[in-house]
N, C-alpha and C positions, 0 to 999 in steps of 0.2 A: 258808179251811177246807181247800181242796185242797192248798195249799202246806204247811200243818201236817201233814196226813196223809202227804204225800209225804216230808217230812223224817223223820217218825217211822218210816215204812215203810223208807226208805233206811237209816236207822241200824240197824233191826232186821235187815234182810237183809244189810247189809254186815258187821255183827258176826257173824252166823251163818256167812256165807261165809268170813270170816277164820278162824273156828274150823275150818271144813271144809278150808280150804286148808292150815292148819297140820297138821291130822291127816292129810290126804292126803300132804303132803310127808314127814312122819315115817314113815308106813306105807310110802311108796315107797322111802325110804332102806333099809328092811329088805328089801323085796321084791326090789330089784335085786341084793342080795347072795346071793339064793337062786335067782333065775330069770335065765337067760342071755338075751342080746338076741334070739336066734332064737325063744325061746318067747314073749317079749314081742311079737315081730313077728307071730306066728300069731294072737294074740288080737285086736289092732286090725284085722287083715285081715278076720277073721270079723265083728267088730263093724261095720266099714265096709260090708261086703256086705249085712248085715241092715238097717242104718240107711238105706242108699241106697234101698231099696224104700219105706220109710216116708217118706223125704224126697220121693220122686217122687209119691207118692199123696196125701199129707196136704193138706187144704184150709186148714189153720191156723185152725180155728174159734176157737182161743183168742184170736187177734188180732182176729177179727171180733167176738167177745163183748166184749172190753175196749173197743174203740173205738166200738161202736154207741151212738147217743144214747139216753139213759134213757127219753125220752118214747115211743120206738117199740119198746122191748124188752118185748113182751107175752109171755104164757105160751106161745102157739103158737110164736113165734120161738125162745124158749128151748128148747122141746121139740125143734124142728127142729135147732138147733145141737147139742144133746146127742145126738140120734139119729145125726146124720151122724158125730160123733166116734166113736160106737160102731161104726157100719157100716164106716168106713174102717179102724179098728183091727183088726177081725175079718178083713176081706177081705185086707188087706195081710199080716197075720201068717200066715194060712193059705197065701197065695201064696208068701211067703218060706220057709215051712216046706217046701213042695213043692220049691222051687228048691234049697234046701240039701240036702234028702234025695237029689235026683236028680243035681245037678251037683257038689255039694261033698262028697258022701259023709258027710253029717252024722250024728252019733250022738245019743244021749240028752242028752249034755252041751251040744252046740251048739243042739239044739232047746229045751232048758231056758233057755238064754241068750236065744234068740229070744222065748220066752214072756215072760221078764222084761222085755225091751226093749219088747214090745208093751204090757204092763201099764204100764210107766213112761211110754210115749207117751200112752196114754189119760189117765193121771193128770195129766200136764202140760197136756193140753187142758182137762180138767175143772176144774182149779184156777182157771181164768180167771173162772168164775162168782163165786167167792169173792173173787178179787183185784180185781174191780170196786170193791169197797168200800174198797180200799187199806188194809185191816186186815191188814198183813203180819206182825204179831207172831206169830200162831199158825202161819202158813206157815213163818216162819223157824225156829221151834222144831221143827216136823215135819221140815223139810229137813235141819237140822243133826243131829237125832237119826238120821235115815236115813243120812246120810253117815258119821257116826261109827261107827254099827253096821256098815256095810259094810266100812269100813277095819279095824275090830277083827276081823271075821270073816276077812278076808284075811290079817291078821298071824298069827292063831292057826293058820290053815290052812297057811301057808308054814312056820311053826315046827314043825308036826307032820309036815313032809315031803311035803306035797301039791303043791309046786312050782307050775307054771302053773295048776293047777286053782284055786288061790286067787283068781286074777283073775276066773274065771267065777263062783265062789261070791260074790264081792263084789257083782257086778251082780245076781245072783238074789236074794240076801238083801236088798239095798238096795231093790229094787222091792217086795218083800213088806212090808218094814217101813214103807216110805213109804205104801203103801195103808192099812195098819193105823193109822198115825199120823194121816194126813189124815182117816180115818173117825172116829177117836176125838175129833179136834179139831173135828168138824162142818165141815170145810173141803171136803168132797166134796158135790156137788149132783146128785141123781138126779132129773132131770125125766122125765116120762112118755116112753116110747119110741113114736115115730110113724114112719110111712113118708112122707117128704116128697112133696108133689105135684110134677108136672112143672114147674109154675111156680115152686115153691119151690126145686127143684134148680137151675133156671136162674138164679134170683135169687142164691142162695148162690154158685154158680160165678162169676157176674159180680162179685159183691162180693169174692170171694176171689182174683180173678185176679192182682192185684198182689202180695199177700202170698204166694200160691203160687209165683209166678215167683221172687220173692226167696228163698223157702225152698229151692226146687229148686237155684238157683244157689249158695246158701250151703252147703247140705248136700252137694251134689255135689262142690263144691270140696274140702271137708274129706275126703271119702272118696276122691276122685280122687288127692289128694296121697299118701295112704297106699298106695292100690292101685298107682299108677304107680311109686312108690318101690320097692314090693315086686317089681313086674314087672321093673324095670330093674336093681335092685341086690340083690334077694333079701330074705328075711324079716329078716335081720340089719340091713340098711339101714333097713327099715321100723321095726324096733324101736328103733334109735338115734334116728331122727327123731321117733317117738312120744314118747320120753323127753325129748328136747330141747323139743318142743312143750309137754309137760306142765309143765316148768320155766318156759318162757316165758309160759305162760298163768296163772301164779299171781296176778299183779297184776290181770289182767283178771277172774279168778274173784272176787276181792274186790270189784272195782268194778262188775262186771256187773249186780248187782241195781239199783244206782242209775242206770246209764246205759241199761239196756234195760227192765227190768220196771217200776220205779217211774217213771222218766222217760217211758216209753212210755205208761203209764196216765195220767200227768199230761198229756202232750201230747194224748191222746185225749179227756180230759174237759174240758180248758180250751178255751173258745170264743173268747177274745181272741187274734187272730193275732199282734199285736205282743208280747203277753206270752209267747206260745210261742216266738217268734223270740229274744227277749231271754233266755229261760230256756235255750235251746239254746246260745247263745253263752257265757253264764255258766258253764254246765256244762263246755264245752270248756276254758275257762281254768282251772277248778278242778282238772281231772284231768290237765292237760298236764304239770305239774311232777312229780308223783309218777311218772307214766309215763316221763318223761325220765330220772329217777333209776333207775327199774327197768331201762330199756334200757341205761344205763351199767353197771349191775350185771351184766347179761347179757354185756356186752363185757369186763368186768374181773374183778369179784369171783368170778363163777362160770365163769371161763374155765379153761384147761387145768389149772392146779394144783389147783383146788378140786373139779371134777367127779370126777376119779378118786379123790380123797380121800374124797368123800362116798359115791360109788356103787361104788367098787372099780375095779380096773384094766380089767375087762371093758367098762366104759362110757367109757373115755377118749375114744373117737372121737365121743362126743356133745358134747364141749366146744366144738369149732369150730362145730358146728351151732347151739348156743345163742348163740354170738357172732354168727353170721350172721342170727339171728332178732331182732336189735336193732330193726330197722325195724318188724317185726311187733308187738313188745312195745309200742312207742310209738303206732303209728298204728291198730292194729286196734280198740282201745277208742274212739278218737276217731271212727273210721268208724261204730262201733255207735251212737254218739249221733245222728249224722245219719240212720242207718237207722231208729232208733226214731221220730225226728221225721217222716221221710218216710212210714213205715207208718201212723202215726197220722193223717196228713193225706191219705193216698191219693195221694202224690206219686210216681208210678211211674217217670217218666223219669229223674230224678236218681239214684234208687236202682238202676235197671237199668244205667245207664251206669257207676256205680261197681262193680257186680258184674262186668260184662264186663271192666273194667280188671283185676280180680283174676285172671281167667284169662289175660289177656295177660302180666301180671307173672309168674305161675307158669311159663308157657311160656318167657319170657325167661330166668328163672333156670335152668331145666332145660337150655336151649340153651347157656348160658354155662358150665355145669359138667357136661358130658356124661360125663366120666370118673368123676364121683362123684355119683350120683343123689340121695343124701341131702343133700349140700351144695347141689346145684342146687335141690332142693325148698325147703330152708331159705331160700336167697337169693330164690327165687321168691315165697315167702310174704311176705317183707319188702317186696319191690318191689310186690307185689299190694296190701298194706295201705296203703303210701304213695300209690300211684296212686288207689286207691279213695277214700280220704279226700279227697285233693286235688280230684279231679273232682267228687265229690258235694257237697262244701262249696261249691265255686265255683258249681255250678249252683243250689244252694239260695239262695245270696246274690244271684245274678243275678235269680232269681225274686222275691226279697223286695224288691229295690231298684227294681223296675219301678213 
């Protein structure tokens, strides 16, 4: 039964994400012709600053909800998980608002973006209650409608002369549409709000320790890449890298639902250790070939002649960055499969070892290309993905063969 639900859910989410990727790619083609790299750079820098606060503080209750055994998931535990998700969202959003207002001279636009990010964060946590059933069809429809609406708004905004403002409007509108769509589809779950007892706080903190550490290292890396690139090479370099990463991540965007959300839920609900191991290895084989083809495309088809033709001459410098991200394209998704497996099983050591390898790889790339911070970051991301997958998979296999 679980396998049938996983397959159906994977197809629904993969189809929806394919539509989202296509719409995002088409919208991006238009946006880059009206927004220069410097303006693109400003947006991801602000986004990274805000998201970093959420990354550091979130207890990842969505992971806890999905992997908790059905027998022990009573009404009190559900209420505690829900309440903690609300508490962390409010506190972190208010703290980030204060920081942006004082340190970054943020105005109404930046604060509106912050509110949208906070809302999207809570929606992502809350969806886990519904996702336990693996009924991903409704979720896929909501998420696809949200993405398509956000991209449509950004296209209309940029065509009417709003420039970089279109990027902010996309995120704000998308968060509001997602909330409305999930609510209409009955995919939001509003348990009673309670204040957890001291024992409950300690229990959740202990339970969330591995997932929190993984999320902090993952989220911090993504933001550190952009912030360091901006600090070393300026907002133009950050904008070029962000655009190259966006292109490099298209294949992962399509495959991510299967290798993270559906696979993660399946790993968490399946009790047979041998079945879970075999499932992870089959999944690695299934996705390796399309990822290898995608990496080759990054090296060849979307290299120097194609990127300027698609995005105009302003973005020519993004072409070598995309080529340098070939290792990231291939190995990042493979690593995410191992990550989903480790999180579901509470296997902290292999996961943390892989995460630390990512930082070492990034540092190596930056050291090798000091004169070009964007290229250094791109190379570093590829080395990071290769090292993280190799070490995590080796540790998982060693554990399984004992």
